[in-house]
C-alpha positions in Angstrom: 73.6 214.8 4.1 74.9 217.9 5.7 76.3 217.9 9.1 73.3 220.3 10.6 70.9 217.7 9.5 72.7 215.1 11.5 72.5 217.5 14.5 68.9 218.2 14.0 68.0 214.1 13.4 70.0 213.2 16.6 69.3 216.2 18.8 73.0 216.8 19.1 74.7 219.5 20.7 78.1 221.1 19.5 81.2 220.7 21.4 83.8 222.3 19.4 83.6 225.8 17.5 82.2 225.7 14.2 80.8 228.1 11.6 77.9 227.6 8.9 80.3 226.4 6.4 81.2 223.7 8.6 77.4 222.7 9.4 77.0 222.4 5.7 79.6 219.8 5.5 78.2 217.1 3.2 78.3 213.4 4.6 77.8 210.5 2.1 78.3 207.6 5.0 78.6 206.6 8.8 80.8 204.2 10.8 80.0 203.5 14.3 82.4 201.9 16.9 83.9 202.2 20.3 86.9 200.4 19.1 89.2 202.9 17.0 91.2 199.8 15.8 88.1 198.9 13.8 88.1 202.6 12.7 91.5 202.4 11.5 90.9 198.9 9.9 87.4 199.7 8.2 87.4 203.3 6.8 89.5 204.2 4.0 92.3 207.2 4.3 90.8 210.4 2.7 87.1 209.9 4.1 86.4 213.6 5.0 82.9 212.8 4.1 82.1 210.0 6.7 80.7 210.7 10.3 82.3 208.8 13.0 79.7 207.8 15.8 81.4 206.7 19.1 81.0 206.5 22.5 84.9 206.6 23.2 85.5 210.1 24.3 88.7 211.0 24.6 91.9 212.2 22.6 92.6 208.7 21.0 89.3 209.2 19.1 90.5 212.5 17.9 94.0 211.4 16.7 92.1 208.7 15.1 89.9 210.7 13.2 92.7 213.0 12.1 94.8 210.3 10.8 91.7 209.2 8.8 90.7 212.4 7.5 87.2 212.4 9.2 86.1 215.8 10.0 83.1 215.0 11.9 82.4 213.1 15.1 79.3 212.5 17.2 79.7 211.1 20.7 76.7 208.9 22.0 75.2 208.2 25.1 75.6 211.6 26.8 79.1 211.6 26.7 81.2 214.8 26.5 85.1 215.7 25.8 86.8 217.2 28.3 87.9 221.0 27.9 91.6 219.8 26.6 90.0 217.7 24.3 87.8 220.3 23.2 90.7 222.7 22.6 92.7 219.7 20.8 89.7 219.2 18.5 89.2 222.9 17.9 92.8 222.9 16.8 92.6 220.2 14.3 89.4 221.8 12.9 87.1 218.6 13.8 83.4 219.0 14.3 82.2 217.2 17.2 78.6 217.0 18.6 77.0 215.1 21.4 73.8 213.3 21.6 72.2 211.5 24.6 70.9 208.7 22.2 72.5 205.3 22.2 74.6 204.2 19.4 71.9 201.7 18.2 69.4 204.7 18.3 71.6 207.0 16.4 72.5 204.8 13.7 68.9 203.9 13.3 67.8 207.4 12.9 70.7 208.4 10.5 69.6 205.1 8.3 66.3 205.7 8.1 67.0 209.5 6.7 69.1 207.8 3.9 72.8 207.8 5.4 74.3 204.6 4.3 77.1 202.8 6.1 80.8 202.8 4.9 79.9 200.0 2.5 76.4 200.9 1.8 
């Protein structure tokens, strides 16, 4: 599933700069958590095709994504990064989107459209 499809399904808006190539980034799995320690424990390194769904809207999330080579993050529950974090995410070439959906509903919508969990 392409990142643009995720944005449409979740009615998500971009927070970081992106181009058409970034939005065509292919995603094969999703992991949802507000605990970055869970992300570090569960997501294998070099997971650029994994989407991270979280409500933890801070630089810790960005650093965790960078360490795991996750390129795409969707922040749920209407949470938005502050300007300094947006600049940091742009420098890291992360695609960051925001949706008003809860994590439960966002996961359900993506699952119904065929995006599996990291062990799916």
